[in-house]
All heavy atoms as a GROMACS GRO file, in nm:
protein
  608
    1MET      N    1  -0.377   0.940  -1.235
    1MET     CA    2  -0.338   0.839  -1.136
    1MET      C    3  -0.335   0.885  -0.996
    1MET      O    4  -0.318   1.005  -0.966
    1MET     CB    5  -0.196   0.804  -1.183
    1MET     CG    6  -0.178   0.732  -1.311
    1MET     SD    7  -0.229   0.565  -1.300
    1MET     CE    8  -0.093   0.476  -1.368
    2ALA      N    9  -0.348   0.794  -0.896
    2ALA     CA   10  -0.359   0.829  -0.761
    2ALA      C   11  -0.258   0.748  -0.691
    2ALA      O   12  -0.205   0.643  -0.737
    2ALA     CB   13  -0.492   0.808  -0.701
    3VAL      N   14  -0.214   0.792  -0.564
    3VAL     CA   15  -0.125   0.718  -0.488
    3VAL      C   16  -0.194   0.654  -0.379
    3VAL      O   17  -0.276   0.720  -0.313
    3VAL     CB   18  -0.011   0.810  -0.430
    3VAL    CG1   19   0.088   0.738  -0.337
    3VAL    CG2   20   0.071   0.873  -0.548
    4PHE      N   21  -0.178   0.523  -0.358
    4PHE     CA   22  -0.238   0.455  -0.240
    4PHE      C   23  -0.134   0.402  -0.154
    4PHE      O   24  -0.025   0.366  -0.198
    4PHE     CB   25  -0.317   0.338  -0.310
    4PHE     CG   26  -0.434   0.374  -0.405
    4PHE    CD1   27  -0.418   0.394  -0.526
    4PHE    CD2   28  -0.558   0.387  -0.345
    4PHE    CE1   29  -0.522   0.438  -0.617
    4PHE    CE2   30  -0.663   0.411  -0.428
    4PHE     CZ   31  -0.641   0.436  -0.562
    5LYS      N   32  -0.171   0.405  -0.012
    5LYS     CA   33  -0.082   0.359   0.090
    5LYS      C   34  -0.159   0.221   0.116
    5LYS      O   35  -0.267   0.219   0.158
    5LYS     CB   36  -0.079   0.437   0.204
    5LYS     CG   37   0.012   0.399   0.312
    5LYS     CD   38   0.027   0.506   0.421
    5LYS     CE   39   0.122   0.470   0.528
    5LYS     NZ   40   0.149   0.570   0.632
    6VAL      N   41  -0.071   0.121   0.106
    6VAL     CA   42  -0.108  -0.027   0.153
    6VAL      C   43  -0.066  -0.075   0.285
    6VAL      O   44   0.061  -0.072   0.293
    6VAL     CB   45  -0.077  -0.120   0.030
    6VAL    CG1   46  -0.132  -0.259   0.053
    6VAL    CG2   47  -0.132  -0.069  -0.104
    7PHE      N   48  -0.146  -0.107   0.378
    7PHE     CA   49  -0.103  -0.173   0.484
    7PHE      C   50  -0.109  -0.326   0.488
    7PHE      O   51  -0.224  -0.360   0.443
    7PHE     CB   52  -0.190  -0.124   0.612
    7PHE     CG   53  -0.173   0.040   0.630
    7PHE    CD1   54  -0.252   0.115   0.551
    7PHE    CD2   55  -0.097   0.081   0.731
    7PHE    CE1   56  -0.253   0.246   0.571
    7PHE    CE2   57  -0.089   0.218   0.739
    7PHE     CZ   58  -0.159   0.300   0.679
    8TYR      N   59   0.000  -0.384   0.507
    8TYR     CA   60  -0.005  -0.536   0.480
    8TYR      C   61   0.087  -0.620   0.578
    8TYR      O   62   0.170  -0.552   0.655
    8TYR     CB   63   0.037  -0.567   0.333
    8TYR     CG   64   0.190  -0.547   0.315
    8TYR    CD1   65   0.272  -0.642   0.323
    8TYR    CD2   66   0.236  -0.398   0.271
    8TYR    CE1   67   0.419  -0.616   0.299
    8TYR    CE2   68   0.359  -0.371   0.260
    8TYR     CZ   69   0.452  -0.488   0.275
    8TYR     OH   70   0.594  -0.462   0.255
    9GLN      N   71   0.064  -0.748   0.572
    9GLN     CA   72   0.159  -0.844   0.647
    9GLN      C   73   0.226  -0.918   0.533
    9GLN      O   74   0.170  -0.945   0.433
    9GLN     CB   75   0.073  -0.937   0.737
    9GLN     CG   76  -0.022  -0.858   0.843
    9GLN     CD   77   0.063  -0.826   0.969
    9GLN    OE1   78   0.143  -0.897   1.018
    9GLN    NE2   79   0.044  -0.710   1.006
   10HIS      N   80   0.346  -0.952   0.567
   10HIS     CA   81   0.419  -1.034   0.464
   10HIS      C   82   0.372  -1.171   0.431
   10HIS      O   83   0.396  -1.214   0.320
   10HIS     CB   84   0.567  -1.050   0.514
   10HIS     CG   85   0.666  -0.925   0.479
   10HIS    ND1   86   0.689  -0.889   0.359
   10HIS    CD2   87   0.704  -0.837   0.568
   10HIS    CE1   88   0.764  -0.784   0.373
   10HIS    NE2   89   0.771  -0.740   0.474
   11ASN      N   90   0.302  -1.232   0.508
   11ASN     CA   91   0.249  -1.382   0.495
   11ASN      C   92   0.097  -1.368   0.494
   11ASN      O   93   0.044  -1.357   0.602
   11ASN     CB   94   0.320  -1.467   0.577
   11ASN     CG   95   0.287  -1.608   0.547
   11ASN    OD1   96   0.184  -1.646   0.477
   11ASN    ND2   97   0.373  -1.706   0.600
   12SER      N   98   0.025  -1.423   0.390
   12SER     CA   99  -0.118  -1.411   0.392
   12SER      C  100  -0.170  -1.532   0.464
   12SER      O  101  -0.285  -1.526   0.494
   12SER     CB  102  -0.156  -1.423   0.239
   12SER     OG  103  -0.126  -1.537   0.181
   13GLU      N  104  -0.088  -1.622   0.497
   13GLU     CA  105  -0.126  -1.744   0.574
   13GLU      C  106  -0.133  -1.720   0.727
   13GLU      O  107  -0.184  -1.793   0.802
   13GLU     CB  108  -0.035  -1.862   0.546
   13GLU     CG  109  -0.029  -1.893   0.406
   13GLU     CD  110  -0.163  -1.951   0.340
   13GLU    OE1  111  -0.244  -2.012   0.409
   13GLU    OE2  112  -0.204  -1.902   0.233
   14GLU      N  113  -0.070  -1.613   0.775
   14GLU     CA  114  -0.068  -1.607   0.916
   14GLU      C  115  -0.169  -1.488   0.964
   14GLU      O  116  -0.215  -1.409   0.888
   14GLU     CB  117   0.078  -1.537   0.967
   14GLU     CG  118   0.187  -1.645   0.939
   14GLU     CD  119   0.323  -1.587   0.974
   14GLU    OE1  120   0.336  -1.469   1.021
   14GLU    OE2  121   0.421  -1.659   0.953
   15VAL      N  122  -0.213  -1.491   1.097
   15VAL     CA  123  -0.294  -1.414   1.154
   15VAL      C  124  -0.236  -1.265   1.160
   15VAL      O  125  -0.111  -1.249   1.185
   15VAL     CB  126  -0.332  -1.458   1.302
   15VAL    CG1  127  -0.420  -1.352   1.365
   15VAL    CG2  128  -0.407  -1.589   1.299
   16ILE      N  129  -0.321  -1.163   1.145
   16ILE     CA  130  -0.264  -1.028   1.145
   16ILE      C  131  -0.215  -0.995   1.280
   16ILE      O  132  -0.289  -1.005   1.371
   16ILE     CB  133  -0.363  -0.925   1.094
   16ILE    CG1  134  -0.384  -0.953   0.941
   16ILE    CG2  135  -0.330  -0.785   1.120
   16ILE    CD1  136  -0.496  -0.882   0.879
   17ILE      N  137  -0.097  -0.939   1.298
   17ILE     CA  138  -0.036  -0.889   1.429
   17ILE      C  139  -0.014  -0.743   1.392
   17ILE      O  140   0.084  -0.719   1.322
   17ILE     CB  141   0.079  -0.981   1.468
   17ILE    CG1  142   0.031  -1.119   1.491
   17ILE    CG2  143   0.136  -0.910   1.593
   17ILE    CD1  144   0.146  -1.207   1.515
   18ARG      N  145  -0.067  -0.642   1.456
   18ARG     CA  146  -0.053  -0.510   1.428
   18ARG      C  147   0.098  -0.462   1.432
   18ARG      O  148   0.131  -0.388   1.351
   18ARG     CB  149  -0.134  -0.428   1.536
   18ARG     CG  150  -0.152  -0.274   1.496
   18ARG     CD  151  -0.198  -0.286   1.363
   18ARG     NE  152  -0.283  -0.162   1.315
   18ARG     CZ  153  -0.307  -0.131   1.194
   18ARG    NH1  154  -0.276  -0.216   1.097
   18ARG    NH2  155  -0.398  -0.037   1.184
   19GLU      N  156   0.171  -0.521   1.524
   19GLU     CA  157   0.315  -0.480   1.528
   19GLU      C  158   0.398  -0.525   1.403
   19GLU      O  159   0.502  -0.465   1.380
   19GLU     CB  160   0.387  -0.536   1.650
   19GLU     CG  161   0.322  -0.482   1.795
   19GLU     CD  162   0.190  -0.536   1.835
   19GLU    OE1  163   0.146  -0.632   1.780
   19GLU    OE2  164   0.129  -0.474   1.914
   20ASN      N  165   0.341  -0.615   1.332
   20ASN     CA  166   0.406  -0.654   1.209
   20ASN      C  167   0.366  -0.586   1.080
   20ASN      O  168   0.410  -0.631   0.974
   20ASN     CB  169   0.401  -0.808   1.196
   20ASN     CG  170   0.460  -0.888   1.316
   20ASN    OD1  171   0.556  -0.839   1.382
   20ASN    ND2  172   0.422  -1.001   1.332
   21THR      N  173   0.282  -0.502   1.088
   21THR     CA  174   0.232  -0.438   0.968
   21THR      C  175   0.328  -0.346   0.905
   21THR      O  176   0.411  -0.273   0.961
   21THR     CB  177   0.111  -0.330   1.017
   21THR    OG1  178   0.008  -0.410   1.067
   21THR    CG2  179   0.049  -0.258   0.891
   22GLN      N  180   0.338  -0.377   0.770
   22GLN     CA  181   0.418  -0.294   0.672
   22GLN      C  182   0.347  -0.208   0.585
   22GLN      O  183   0.227  -0.226   0.583
   22GLN     CB  184   0.512  -0.396   0.598
   22GLN     CG  185   0.581  -0.501   0.672
   22GLN     CD  186   0.698  -0.436   0.754
   22GLN    OE1  187   0.775  -0.359   0.692
   22GLN    NE2  188   0.715  -0.473   0.880
   23THR      N  189   0.408  -0.111   0.516
   23THR     CA  190   0.332  -0.020   0.425
   23THR      C  191   0.420  -0.019   0.299
   23THR      O  192   0.542  -0.035   0.296
   23THR     CB  193   0.313   0.119   0.486
   23THR    OG1  194   0.450   0.172   0.516
   23THR    CG2  195   0.230   0.118   0.605
   24ILE      N  196   0.340  -0.001   0.188
   24ILE     CA  197   0.410   0.023   0.060
   24ILE      C  198   0.305   0.126  -0.014
   24ILE      O  199   0.191   0.128   0.017
   24ILE     CB  200   0.402  -0.116  -0.024
   24ILE    CG1  201   0.471  -0.108  -0.156
   24ILE    CG2  202   0.265  -0.167  -0.034
   24ILE    CD1  203   0.496  -0.231  -0.223
   25TYR      N  204   0.373   0.200  -0.096
   25TYR     CA  205   0.292   0.299  -0.166
   25TYR      C  206   0.288   0.256  -0.323
   25TYR      O  207   0.392   0.225  -0.370
   25TYR     CB  208   0.371   0.436  -0.174
   25TYR     CG  209   0.380   0.492  -0.025
   25TYR    CD1  210   0.500   0.468   0.046
   25TYR    CD2  211   0.279   0.566   0.038
   25TYR    CE1  212   0.514   0.509   0.181
   25TYR    CE2  213   0.306   0.607   0.165
   25TYR     CZ  214   0.408   0.580   0.240
   25TYR     OH  215   0.428   0.629   0.370
   26VAL      N  216   0.178   0.255  -0.378
   26VAL     CA  217   0.157   0.215  -0.520
   26VAL      C  218   0.074   0.323  -0.594
   26VAL      O  219  -0.031   0.370  -0.541
   26VAL     CB  220   0.071   0.078  -0.519
   26VAL    CG1  221   0.056   0.037  -0.659
   26VAL    CG2  222   0.153  -0.030  -0.435
   27GLU      N  223   0.117   0.358  -0.705
   27GLU     CA  224   0.043   0.450  -0.802
   27GLU      C  225  -0.045   0.372  -0.890
   27GLU      O  226   0.007   0.283  -0.950
   27GLU     CB  227   0.130   0.544  -0.865
   27GLU     CG  228   0.070   0.651  -0.952
   27GLU     CD  229   0.160   0.744  -1.012
   27GLU    OE1  230   0.269   0.707  -1.049
   27GLU    OE2  231   0.117   0.868  -1.019
   28GLY      N  232  -0.173   0.398  -0.891
   28GLY     CA  233  -0.263   0.324  -0.988
   28GLY      C  234  -0.391   0.420  -1.006
   28GLY      O  235  -0.407   0.516  -0.934
   29GLN      N  236  -0.473   0.358  -1.098
   29GLN     CA  237  -0.594   0.437  -1.120
   29GLN      C  238  -0.708   0.414  -1.008
   29GLN      O  239  -0.781   0.504  -0.975
   29GLN     CB  240  -0.646   0.389  -1.261
   29GLN     CG  241  -0.552   0.400  -1.372
   29GLN     CD  242  -0.593   0.512  -1.462
   29GLN    OE1  243  -0.717   0.551  -1.462
   29GLN    NE2  244  -0.520   0.542  -1.554
   30THR      N  245  -0.712   0.279  -0.963
   30THR     CA  246  -0.804   0.242  -0.869
   30THR      C  247  -0.754   0.169  -0.756
   30THR      O  248  -0.648   0.096  -0.774
   30THR     CB  249  -0.930   0.174  -0.936
   30THR    OG1  250  -0.890   0.061  -0.983
   30THR    CG2  251  -0.996   0.264  -1.046
   31GLU      N  252  -0.826   0.141  -0.646
   31GLU     CA  253  -0.783   0.041  -0.543
   31GLU      C  254  -0.785  -0.089  -0.603
   31GLU      O  255  -0.702  -0.178  -0.574
   31GLU     CB  256  -0.888   0.061  -0.426
   31GLU     CG  257  -0.842  -0.042  -0.322
   31GLU     CD  258  -0.937  -0.018  -0.197
   31GLU    OE1  259  -0.997   0.072  -0.173
   31GLU    OE2  260  -0.955  -0.143  -0.129
   32GLU      N  261  -0.874  -0.123  -0.688
   32GLU     CA  262  -0.900  -0.246  -0.741
   32GLU      C  263  -0.766  -0.293  -0.830
   32GLU      O  264  -0.715  -0.393  -0.821
   32GLU     CB  265  -1.005  -0.265  -0.839
   32GLU     CG  266  -1.035  -0.400  -0.905
   32GLU     CD  267  -1.144  -0.408  -0.992
   32GLU    OE1  268  -1.237  -0.322  -0.978
   32GLU    OE2  269  -1.158  -0.500  -1.067
   33GLN      N  270  -0.722  -0.185  -0.906
   33GLN     CA  271  -0.594  -0.215  -0.991
   33GLN      C  272  -0.476  -0.236  -0.900
   33GLN      O  273  -0.396  -0.324  -0.916
   33GLN     CB  274  -0.568  -0.086  -1.068
   33GLN     CG  275  -0.445  -0.099  -1.155
   33GLN     CD  276  -0.397   0.028  -1.234
   33GLN    OE1  277  -0.436   0.145  -1.194
   33GLN    NE2  278  -0.334   0.007  -1.346
   34VAL      N  279  -0.470  -0.172  -0.780
   34VAL     CA  280  -0.358  -0.174  -0.690
   34VAL      C  281  -0.367  -0.322  -0.634
   34VAL      O  282  -0.256  -0.400  -0.629
   34VAL     CB  283  -0.354  -0.071  -0.573
   34VAL    CG1  284  -0.263  -0.105  -0.466
   34VAL    CG2  285  -0.338   0.048  -0.630
   35ARG      N  286  -0.488  -0.376  -0.604
   35ARG     CA  287  -0.497  -0.514  -0.544
   35ARG      C  288  -0.442  -0.613  -0.654
   35ARG      O  289  -0.394  -0.704  -0.618
   35ARG     CB  290  -0.645  -0.536  -0.497
   35ARG     CG  291  -0.675  -0.471  -0.371
   35ARG     CD  292  -0.811  -0.500  -0.324
   35ARG     NE  293  -0.859  -0.419  -0.188
   35ARG     CZ  294  -0.812  -0.472  -0.083
   35ARG    NH1  295  -0.748  -0.579  -0.062
   35ARG    NH2  296  -0.859  -0.403   0.033
   36ARG      N  297  -0.485  -0.584  -0.786
   36ARG     CA  298  -0.444  -0.697  -0.884
   36ARG      C  299  -0.301  -0.692  -0.899
   36ARG      O  300  -0.247  -0.792  -0.910
   36ARG     CB  301  -0.513  -0.645  -1.011
   36ARG     CG  302  -0.663  -0.693  -1.025
   36ARG     CD  303  -0.716  -0.690  -1.177
   36ARG     NE  304  -0.678  -0.562  -1.244
   36ARG     CZ  305  -0.777  -0.441  -1.252
   36ARG    NH1  306  -0.886  -0.462  -1.196
   36ARG    NH2  307  -0.721  -0.335  -1.304
   37TYR      N  308  -0.233  -0.556  -0.883
   37TYR     CA  309  -0.097  -0.548  -0.901
   37TYR      C  310  -0.024  -0.621  -0.786
   37TYR      O  311   0.081  -0.692  -0.814
   37TYR     CB  312  -0.056  -0.395  -0.895
   37TYR     CG  313   0.090  -0.378  -0.886
   37TYR    CD1  314   0.163  -0.395  -0.978
   37TYR    CD2  315   0.157  -0.324  -0.763
   37TYR    CE1  316   0.311  -0.370  -0.974
   37TYR    CE2  317   0.274  -0.298  -0.754
   37TYR     CZ  318   0.365  -0.328  -0.856
   37TYR     OH  319   0.502  -0.300  -0.852
   38LEU      N  320  -0.076  -0.616  -0.667
   38LEU     CA  321  -0.018  -0.697  -0.557
   38LEU      C  322  -0.056  -0.848  -0.530
   38LEU      O  323   0.003  -0.914  -0.455
   38LEU     CB  324  -0.041  -0.615  -0.425
   38LEU     CG  325   0.003  -0.473  -0.411
   38LEU    CD1  326  -0.031  -0.400  -0.296
   38LEU    CD2  327   0.160  -0.471  -0.431
   39LYS      N  328  -0.147  -0.877  -0.631
   39LYS     CA  329  -0.199  -1.014  -0.607
   39LYS      C  330  -0.105  -1.133  -0.594
   39LYS      O  331  -0.121  -1.220  -0.513
   39LYS     CB  332  -0.298  -1.042  -0.731
   39LYS     CG  333  -0.374  -1.178  -0.719
   39LYS     CD  334  -0.454  -1.188  -0.844
   39LYS     CE  335  -0.517  -1.324  -0.854
   39LYS     NZ  336  -0.589  -1.351  -0.971
   40ASN      N  337   0.006  -1.122  -0.670
   40ASN     CA  338   0.102  -1.242  -0.691
   40ASN      C  339   0.202  -1.237  -0.567
   40ASN      O  340   0.278  -1.325  -0.564
   40ASN     CB  341   0.162  -1.246  -0.811
   40ASN     CG  342   0.073  -1.284  -0.920
   40ASN    OD1  343  -0.034  -1.355  -0.898
   40ASN    ND2  344   0.094  -1.231  -1.044
   41ARG      N  345   0.202  -1.131  -0.481
   41ARG     CA  346   0.289  -1.124  -0.373
   41ARG      C  347   0.198  -1.192  -0.266
   41ARG      O  348   0.095  -1.174  -0.240
   41ARG     CB  349   0.323  -0.978  -0.330
   41ARG     CG  350   0.390  -0.914  -0.452
   41ARG     CD  351   0.434  -0.780  -0.413
   41ARG     NE  352   0.469  -0.692  -0.527
   41ARG     CZ  353   0.526  -0.576  -0.519
   41ARG    NH1  354   0.548  -0.517  -0.397
   41ARG    NH2  355   0.565  -0.513  -0.620
   42ASN      N  356   0.279  -1.253  -0.175
   42ASN     CA  357   0.207  -1.330  -0.062
   42ASN      C  358   0.158  -1.244   0.050
   42ASN      O  359   0.193  -1.278   0.162
   42ASN     CB  360   0.296  -1.458  -0.029
   42ASN     CG  361   0.212  -1.551   0.059
   42ASN    OD1  362   0.099  -1.569   0.047
   42ASN    ND2  363   0.283  -1.605   0.157
   43PHE      N  364   0.096  -1.128   0.010
   43PHE     CA  365   0.078  -1.024   0.112
   43PHE      C  366  -0.070  -1.063   0.172
   43PHE      O  367  -0.151  -1.100   0.099
   43PHE     CB  368   0.070  -0.888   0.052
   43PHE     CG  369   0.208  -0.830   0.025
   43PHE    CD1  370   0.212  -0.716  -0.038
   43PHE    CD2  371   0.329  -0.887   0.074
   43PHE    CE1  372   0.326  -0.640  -0.077
   43PHE    CE2  373   0.438  -0.835   0.028
   43PHE     CZ  374   0.449  -0.719  -0.042
   44ASN      N  375  -0.087  -1.015   0.296
   44ASN     CA  376  -0.219  -1.023   0.368
   44ASN      C  377  -0.244  -0.881   0.375
   44ASN      O  378  -0.207  -0.810   0.476
   44ASN     CB  379  -0.211  -1.095   0.504
   44ASN     CG  380  -0.352  -1.106   0.560
   44ASN    OD1  381  -0.443  -1.061   0.518
   44ASN    ND2  382  -0.355  -1.185   0.670
   45ILE      N  383  -0.323  -0.820   0.283
   45ILE     CA  384  -0.354  -0.674   0.286
   45ILE      C  385  -0.459  -0.646   0.384
   45ILE      O  386  -0.563  -0.704   0.391
   45ILE     CB  387  -0.408  -0.627   0.147
   45ILE    CG1  388  -0.301  -0.652   0.052
   45ILE    CG2  389  -0.450  -0.487   0.156
   45ILE    CD1  390  -0.334  -0.633  -0.107
   46GLU      N  391  -0.428  -0.550   0.479
   46GLU     CA  392  -0.524  -0.510   0.582
   46GLU      C  393  -0.612  -0.405   0.547
   46GLU      O  394  -0.732  -0.405   0.566
   46GLU     CB  395  -0.434  -0.460   0.706
   46GLU     CG  396  -0.346  -0.562   0.773
   46GLU     CD  397  -0.264  -0.500   0.886
   46GLU    OE1  398  -0.314  -0.424   0.954
   46GLU    OE2  399  -0.160  -0.551   0.901
   47PHE      N  400  -0.541  -0.302   0.466
   47PHE     CA  401  -0.621  -0.177   0.438
   47PHE      C  402  -0.534  -0.104   0.329
   47PHE      O  403  -0.419  -0.103   0.328
   47PHE     CB  404  -0.618  -0.091   0.569
   47PHE     CG  405  -0.709   0.038   0.556
   47PHE    CD1  406  -0.833   0.019   0.544
   47PHE    CD2  407  -0.643   0.169   0.554
   47PHE    CE1  408  -0.922   0.146   0.534
   47PHE    CE2  409  -0.718   0.276   0.535
   47PHE     CZ  410  -0.858   0.252   0.532
   48ILE      N  411  -0.643  -0.049   0.245
   48ILE     CA  412  -0.573   0.033   0.138
   48ILE      C  413  -0.636   0.181   0.145
   48ILE      O  414  -0.754   0.191   0.147
   48ILE     CB  415  -0.582  -0.011  -0.006
   48ILE    CG1  416  -0.520  -0.154  -0.021
   48ILE    CG2  417  -0.539   0.080  -0.101
   48ILE    CD1  418  -0.542  -0.230  -0.151
   49THR      N  419  -0.554   0.286   0.147
   49THR     CA  420  -0.618   0.420   0.152
   49THR      C  421  -0.556   0.506   0.042
   49THR      O  422  -0.431   0.498   0.005
   49THR     CB  423  -0.600   0.480   0.294
   49THR    OG1  424  -0.663   0.612   0.302
   49THR    CG2  425  -0.444   0.506   0.320
   50LYS      N  426  -0.639   0.580  -0.018
   50LYS     CA  427  -0.601   0.678  -0.123
   50LYS      C  428  -0.530   0.798  -0.069
   50LYS      O  429  -0.600   0.860   0.030
   50LYS     CB  430  -0.713   0.718  -0.216
   50LYS     CG  431  -0.673   0.804  -0.327
   50LYS     CD  432  -0.802   0.824  -0.409
   50LYS     CE  433  -0.785   0.914  -0.529
   50LYS     NZ  434  -0.908   0.924  -0.617
   51LEU      N  435  -0.416   0.841  -0.095
   51LEU     CA  436  -0.348   0.961  -0.038
   51LEU      C  437  -0.383   1.078  -0.124
   51LEU      O  438  -0.363   1.075  -0.255
   51LEU     CB  439  -0.208   0.951  -0.030
   51LEU     CG  440  -0.162   0.827   0.062
   51LEU    CD1  441  -0.001   0.824   0.058
   51LEU    CD2  442  -0.210   0.836   0.191
   52GLU      N  443  -0.431   1.193  -0.067
   52GLU     CA  444  -0.457   1.318  -0.136
   52GLU      C  445  -0.410   1.437  -0.065
   52GLU      O  446  -0.415   1.424   0.067
   52GLU     CB  447  -0.611   1.324  -0.184
   52GLU     CG  448  -0.660   1.205  -0.256
   52GLU     CD  449  -0.816   1.220  -0.282
   52GLU    OE1  450  -0.888   1.199  -0.185
   52GLU    OE2  451  -0.847   1.253  -0.398
   53GLY      N  452  -0.399   1.552  -0.122
   53GLY     CA  453  -0.386   1.669  -0.050
   53GLY      C  454  -0.268   1.671   0.052
   53GLY      O  455  -0.162   1.629   0.024
   54ALA      N  456  -0.312   1.727   0.155
   54ALA     CA  457  -0.217   1.746   0.272
   54ALA      C  458  -0.167   1.617   0.326
   54ALA      O  459  -0.044   1.605   0.356
   54ALA     CB  460  -0.278   1.820   0.390
   55HIS      N  461  -0.245   1.499   0.320
   55HIS     CA  462  -0.200   1.363   0.354
   55HIS      C  463  -0.092   1.326   0.270
   55HIS      O  464   0.015   1.264   0.317
   55HIS     CB  465  -0.321   1.269   0.366
   55HIS     CG  466  -0.290   1.148   0.437
   55HIS    ND1  467  -0.377   1.047   0.439
   55HIS    CD2  468  -0.176   1.106   0.496
   55HIS    CE1  469  -0.333   0.947   0.504
   55HIS    NE2  470  -0.195   0.980   0.530
   56LEU      N  471  -0.102   1.340   0.141
   56LEU     CA  472  -0.001   1.295   0.047
   56LEU      C  473   0.125   1.370   0.062
   56LEU      O  474   0.240   1.314   0.066
   56LEU     CB  475  -0.058   1.303  -0.100
   56LEU     CG  476   0.041   1.274  -0.205
   56LEU    CD1  477   0.092   1.138  -0.206
   56LEU    CD2  478  -0.025   1.305  -0.350
   57GLU      N  479   0.112   1.502   0.086
   57GLU     CA  480   0.226   1.589   0.098
   57GLU      C  481   0.292   1.562   0.225
   57GLU      O  482   0.438   1.547   0.221
   57GLU     CB  483   0.183   1.745   0.091
   57GLU     CG  484   0.134   1.786  -0.026
   57GLU     CD  485   0.234   1.763  -0.151
   57GLU    OE1  486   0.363   1.784  -0.124
   57GLU    OE2  487   0.188   1.718  -0.251
   58TYR      N  488   0.236   1.508   0.332
   58TYR     CA  489   0.290   1.466   0.452
   58TYR      C  490   0.362   1.332   0.435
   58TYR      O  491   0.481   1.321   0.468
   58TYR     CB  492   0.194   1.447   0.568
   58TYR     CG  493   0.240   1.398   0.692
   58TYR    CD1  494   0.305   1.461   0.780
   58TYR    CD2  495   0.224   1.254   0.718
   58TYR    CE1  496   0.360   1.410   0.904
   58TYR    CE2  497   0.267   1.207   0.832
   58TYR     CZ  498   0.348   1.291   0.928
   58TYR     OH  499   0.387   1.228   1.039
   59GLU      N  500   0.310   1.238   0.369
   59GLU     CA  501   0.363   1.109   0.339
   59GLU      C  502   0.488   1.130   0.252
   59GLU      O  503   0.601   1.058   0.270
   59GLU     CB  504   0.279   1.009   0.270
   59GLU     CG  505   0.152   0.963   0.362
   59GLU     CD  506   0.193   0.876   0.456
   59GLU    OE1  507   0.307   0.812   0.466
   59GLU    OE2  508   0.120   0.855   0.561
   60LYS      N  509   0.500   1.219   0.174
   60LYS     CA  510   0.610   1.245   0.076
   60LYS      C  511   0.729   1.289   0.141
   60LYS      O  512   0.845   1.269   0.101
   60LYS     CB  513   0.593   1.346  -0.024
   60LYS     CG  514   0.502   1.303  -0.139
   60LYS     CD  515   0.466   1.411  -0.246
   60LYS     CE  516   0.379   1.375  -0.369
   60LYS     NZ  517   0.366   1.472  -0.452
   61GLN      N  518   0.715   1.335   0.274
   61GLN     CA  519   0.840   1.384   0.355
   61GLN      C  520   0.909   1.258   0.423
   61GLN      O  521   1.014   1.278   0.479
   61GLN     CB  522   0.777   1.477   0.464
   61GLN     CG  523   0.731   1.597   0.408
   61GLN     CD  524   0.676   1.702   0.507
   61GLN    OE1  525   0.700   1.667   0.629
   61GLN    NE2  526   0.599   1.795   0.468
   62SER      N  527   0.841   1.143   0.425
   62SER     CA  528   0.898   1.024   0.483
   62SER      C  529   1.015   0.972   0.409
   62SER      O  530   1.013   0.977   0.280
   62SER     CB  531   0.797   0.919   0.492
   62SER     OG  532   0.838   0.790   0.532
   63ASP      N  533   1.108   0.922   0.478
   63ASP     CA  534   1.232   0.860   0.409
   63ASP      C  535   1.192   0.729   0.334
   63ASP      O  536   1.256   0.684   0.243
   63ASP     CB  537   1.341   0.820   0.505
   63ASP     CG  538   1.398   0.946   0.567
   63ASP    OD1  539   1.405   1.055   0.505
   63ASP    OD2  540   1.461   0.949   0.683
   64HIS      N  541   1.083   0.668   0.374
   64HIS     CA  542   1.028   0.543   0.329
   64HIS      C  543   0.933   0.563   0.205
   64HIS      O  544   0.869   0.469   0.155
   64HIS     CB  545   0.964   0.453   0.418
   64HIS     CG  546   1.060   0.434   0.548
   64HIS    ND1  547   1.178   0.387   0.530
   64HIS    CD2  548   1.031   0.461   0.678
   64HIS    CE1  549   1.229   0.382   0.653
   64HIS    NE2  550   1.151   0.422   0.745
   65PHE      N  551   0.915   0.674   0.157
   65PHE     CA  552   0.813   0.712   0.057
   65PHE      C  553   0.886   0.678  -0.087
   65PHE      O  554   0.939   0.763  -0.154
   65PHE     CB  555   0.765   0.854   0.046
   65PHE     CG  556   0.668   0.887  -0.033
   65PHE    CD1  557   0.529   0.854  -0.008
   65PHE    CD2  558   0.691   0.951  -0.157
   65PHE    CE1  559   0.426   0.883  -0.096
   65PHE    CE2  560   0.598   0.979  -0.250
   65PHE     CZ  561   0.452   0.950  -0.214
   66ASN      N  562   0.856   0.552  -0.131
   66ASN     CA  563   0.897   0.503  -0.270
   66ASN      C  564   0.766   0.442  -0.327
   66ASN      O  565   0.711   0.364  -0.278
   66ASN     CB  566   1.004   0.396  -0.246
   66ASN     CG  567   1.117   0.442  -0.188
   66ASN    OD1  568   1.174   0.557  -0.222
   66ASN    ND2  569   1.192   0.372  -0.104
   67VAL      N  570   0.741   0.507  -0.440
   67VAL     CA  571   0.609   0.458  -0.508
   67VAL      C  572   0.641   0.367  -0.612
   67VAL      O  573   0.721   0.394  -0.699
   67VAL     CB  574   0.545   0.585  -0.566
   67VAL    CG1  575   0.412   0.555  -0.636
   67VAL    CG2  576   0.510   0.689  -0.462
   68GLU      N  577   0.560   0.253  -0.612
   68GLU     CA  578   0.572   0.155  -0.721
   68GLU      C  579   0.455   0.186  -0.811
   68GLU      O  580   0.352   0.243  -0.775
   68GLU     CB  581   0.551   0.014  -0.662
   68GLU     CG  582   0.667  -0.030  -0.579
   68GLU     CD  583   0.651  -0.181  -0.547
   68GLU    OE1  584   0.581  -0.253  -0.613
   68GLU    OE2  585   0.708  -0.212  -0.440
   69GLN      N  586   0.469   0.148  -0.943
   69GLN     CA  587   0.368   0.192  -1.047
   69GLN      C  588   0.296   0.046  -1.063
   69GLN      O  589   0.341  -0.063  -1.110
   69GLN     CB  590   0.438   0.220  -1.178
   69GLN     CG  591   0.526   0.345  -1.175
   69GLN     CD  592   0.444   0.464  -1.144
   69GLN    OE1  593   0.333   0.493  -1.199
   69GLN    NE2  594   0.506   0.559  -1.066
   70ALA      N  595   0.163   0.047  -1.042
   70ALA     CA  596   0.072  -0.056  -1.069
   70ALA      C  597   0.055  -0.060  -1.228
   70ALA      O  598   0.022   0.035  -1.291
   70ALA     CB  599  -0.057  -0.043  -1.013
   71GLU      N  600   0.060  -0.178  -1.284
   71GLU     CA  601   0.056  -0.198  -1.428
   71GLU      C  602  -0.069  -0.282  -1.456
   71GLU      O  603  -0.113  -0.356  -1.391
   71GLU     CB  604   0.180  -0.261  -1.480
   71GLU     CG  605   0.304  -0.189  -1.456
   71GLU     CD  606   0.433  -0.264  -1.501
   71GLU    OE1  607   0.425  -0.380  -1.542
   71GLU    OE2  608   0.536  -0.215  -1.461
   0.00000   0.00000   0.00000
């Protein structure tokens, strides 16, 4: 399993405004699995990145680092 950081907007119907970008952390096997997991939320996904090594350790230090499990 890997941890992915997802950058998204809350409403998939609106134009992306960088200042409104939110993030969520999801653990899954692949980016495709993470996208399927988030499919039913009305998110406008901007970007998904796999976190590894030093980048993952850095993100773990954040107060907002809460990982959801993709099923």
